[in-house]
N, C-alpha and C positions, 0 to 999 in steps of 0.2 A: 140787543141783548150786550151781557156782559161779556169783558175783555178776557174772561177765562175761558179756557177752550169748551167748546158747544159738544154737550155727550150725547149719547144715544138716547138718555132720560128726557135732555131737554127735549128732542122733537118728539116720544112719547106724551109728552105733558102737553103739549103746543095740540097736537092731533087727537089726543084724550083717546091713548091704543096703550098697547104694555110694550115695554122695551124688547121687549124679546119679539114682538113683529116688527118692530122699527130693522130692528137687526136680522130678521130673514129678509124682508121687501128690503134692504139695504142689498143685499146678495142674490136678491132674483130668485128667491125662494119659492116652487111651484105650489103651495099651497096658501100664497097667499094672490089676492086678487087684484087685477091690472089696476083698480083703482085707486088700490092702497099703495102699491107698489108708485105710482105715478106720484100720487100725493107728497111721499116721505121724500123722496127722491127731489124732488121741485124742493121742499123744506128743505133739507139738506145742503142742496146747492145755495139756498138765500143764506141760509145762517155760516156757510162757509164750513159746514162740518169735515172737518176729518179722522178719518178712523185711526186710534190710538193703537199702535204697530206694537209699542211694548206691553197692552192691557191686552190685544189679540193675543199676542202670542204667550203672555201669563194663562189664558184660554184654554187654549189651544193644547198646551205647554211642548209646543215648538217654537223657538225661535226663529228657527229657518237661515242659521249663518252655519257657515262651516271657516273653520280655521285652517289656515294656511301659513309655514312656515318654511322660510327660502334661506340659504346662505346669504343670499348676496343678491338684489335686485341691479346691478350695474351688469351684469353677469347678460348677455344676450338669451344664452339659453334660459335660465329662472324667468327671463320674459317673455318668451316664448310660452314654457308652461302655466305660466298667470295666464295668459290669453286663451288657453285651450283651457285649463281649470273652470274662468268664469263664463266660456261660449258654454259648458255644459251646465252649469251650475244655476246660470240666469235661468238657460230655457226650464231650469224645473223649478224657479221660483225661489232659490238658496239666496244669500248673498254672502261673497266671499272676503272674508277682514284678513289683510296680510299682515306679517309681521315678518323682520327680518330679522335673524342671528347672531348675522356680521362673524361669521363663523365662531361664537363664543359660547360657548356651554350656560355662562351665567345669564346671560342673554336670554338663550333660548329656553331657558327654568321660566325665565322673566314671563315670558313671549306666553308660553303655557299659562299661566296663573291669569294673564291677560286675557285672555282669551276663556279661559273659563268662566271667567268674571262677565263676558259677555255672552255667556249662554251656547258658547256653540253646542251643536249635534254631533259632528263628524272634527276631525280633523286630518290635512295633507300635510307632509311633511319632508324636507332632505334634510337629514338630521349635520349638526356642523361638524368640523374639522375635528371638534375638541371634544364630542360628544362620547362619556365612555361611559358614565354612570345613567341608569336610562329609570331612575325610580317615577322623574317626573313622567314618561308617560305611561309608568306601570298605576300610576295613580287614576291618567284617565282611563285606562283597562277597568279598575277597578270600578269606577263611575258609570263603567257601559258607554263610556264615547267610542264610538269605533275609530280605528287609525290606518290612514295610506301612507304608505314610505313610498317616496318616489327620489329614482337616481343613487341619493345614498341613504342606503339601506343598513342598520346596525345589523353586527352579525348574529348577536339571538335573542331577538326578539321577535315574536309569534303575532305577525300580524301581514294585511293583505300589502302588495308590492308591487310597482310596475318601475322598471329596470329597463335599458337597454343591454344588448350582449355583450360587456365590456369587453369579453377575454374576446372575443373571436372579433371585433373591433380592433382590439389591439393585433391581435395576430395578425389580419389581415395587414394592417399598418406594417407593421414587421419585415414581412413577406414580400412586401410591394418595395422597399428599402433595399432587400437584399435582391431581389429578380431586379433593379438597376444599378446593381454592381455594389451598394455598400457591404462592409466588412465589419467596420468599427463604429458599431451601430448605441449610441449611448441610450440612456431614460430617465425623461427629466421626469420621475412620478411624486406622487402625494402619500398619505401616510397609510401601511396597509392595513388598518383600524377598520378604514372602513372600503364597502367592497368594492365602490370603483376603485380603488390605489390597489387593492389587492388581485380585481382581475385583470385591469391592464397592465400592470407586473407580469402577470402567470401570462396572459397571451405574447408577451414582449420574449418572456425565457422560451417558452414552447417555440417559438418560431425559428428563436438560434438555435434549437436544439433539431428540430426539424431539418435545418440546413447547416447541420454539422459544425456551426460556428462556436468560439467557445466564449463562458459565460464572466466576462470581467467585472468585477463587483466594484472598481473602482468607474465603471460607465452608469451604475446603477443611484441616480442622487435624486434626494428627499427636494424637489426644485419646482413648484406648484403656482408660482405667480410671475407677470411679467420683470419685475423688479429683479429676481431671483435669477432668473435667467439669462438678463443682462451680464451680471457677476458670473454664471457657472459657466456659459458659451465663453468667455474668454478666457479661463481657465483651460477649455476643453482642448481651446485653440494652439497655447501657446504648448501644452504638453508634448512629451517628446514623441509618443505616438499618436497624432492627432485624429481626431474621428470624421469619420465621412456620412456619418448620418444620426439623427435625431428625432427618436422620438417622441413626443411631448404627453402629457396628461390632459393638458388641454390648448385652445386654441391662442391664450394670451401669453400661454411659456413658449409657445414655440414661435411667436412673434416675437416673443423677444431674445431671439435664441436666433432670431433670423434675421434679425437688424443690426443686432451686435455682429453674427459672421462677416456682413455687410461692411462693418464699417473697418473691419479686421482686413480686409481688402478678399475676402474668401467667395470665390463666385457661388452664386449656388445656380442650379443644382448639378453646379459641375465637378465643385470640389466640396461640396458638401449638400445633404438632403433633410429635408424638414418636413414632418409630417403631427400635425397638431389632434385637436379631438374637441370634436363639437358644432363645426360648420357653422363659427357665431356672424357675427353681421361681419368681422372685419376682414376675416381671412378669403375675400376675393379681393381688397385693396391693398394687399401688400403687393410689394413689388421684389422676386417673384410672387402672382398670387400662391396662397397657399394649400399646396395639399393635405385633407383632414377627413374625419370620418363623420360622417352626419349622425347627428344624436335625435332625431326627430322628440324634438321640445314640448313644440304644439300637440303634437298625437301623446304624447305621453302623457299630457296635463287634463286632456279629454278623457283618455283611458281611466286617469288617477279620480277624476271625480267623479264619471260612473262608477267606479268600483264602491266610490262612501257609499254612493245616493243607492245604489244594488244592498249594501249592507245597512244603509237605513230604514227599506223601504223591506227589508226581508222579514219575514213572521219568523223563520226558524235561524239556528244559528248553523253556519256552516265552516268546515275550516279556512283557514287562511289562502288566497290567492296569490300566485305568484303571476304576474306576465311580462313575459321577455318581450320584446319590440327590434328585431331585425336591423344592424347597424347598416353603413355604408359608405364604403369609400369612395371620395372623390376626392379624383387624381387632375391638378393643377401643377405649376410651372415650380412650384420648390423640390418635385422632386422629378421632373422631367424635363426636356425644353420642348418648351410650346414651337410646333412644327409649323403650326397653321398662322405664324402671323407674317405679315410681310417682310421681305429681305433688309436687314439692316443693309444700307450706303454710307459706307466708312470715308 
């Protein structure tokens, strides 16, 4: 045979049967006789016939591609989400095309363009910190491409979403800090234009109010990276009225605070207690280990993928579904002393 790709037509010509018979024989169609199936499959193997995925998808008008846009791959949480999405999507015969926006709005718009040219059937995404304008997503909706948001959801866009109960997670974290004796609790947060920033902030505020602690604007700081936390924590420590507790919007920020406090000679948790959010891979490796809110990334990914597949396979339209996963406070040594450790020998 010539070196070009072998087609169904080539097999049909050799066996003197119609291309549609070859196609049905390869798919084990019940109308095709066993003998014909055997002949077709043996010849296909001999000629190294490979079904052309693009041609097949054009025929069926399904590409079996799902787009996924995440802010950052390095985040342990997002890598957990990816594996949850792939588990469900791959089982259903879908490929997941992963893009990363790097927290940039323009990158996110380019990602959507690239995914459109890959003929995605649906999109799962967590919006970037900069995203305010949603025209690129409205464009997908106008093309009848369903969208499922996870973790970070824009404020006014009707679509399916899977989130963690950020408000309650934050509330429990701050209540725990208060219960262990903290009175000056800083919140290292993120932009309130995205749900997680707003909900975690509101949980923090409500916990303070419920325990009759005053709300101090000076202690509410836009600071959601490791680097920023190292600068901010130093400042908080050397102020005249030092903080005794920190609730950070994510683990990396909490770890930045914890390491800086220790370098400044602050005893954790005796002089300052710290709580993170997400229960990432490093939260267990710090000294002391970090108290944090478990975010169940793998489960979030699985549920987002199921939601999208339900949309794709549904014959009728139905209103947007919002699913809230219950968070869980994981208490470790950054907020309470580890009592179950062997005694120190001085």
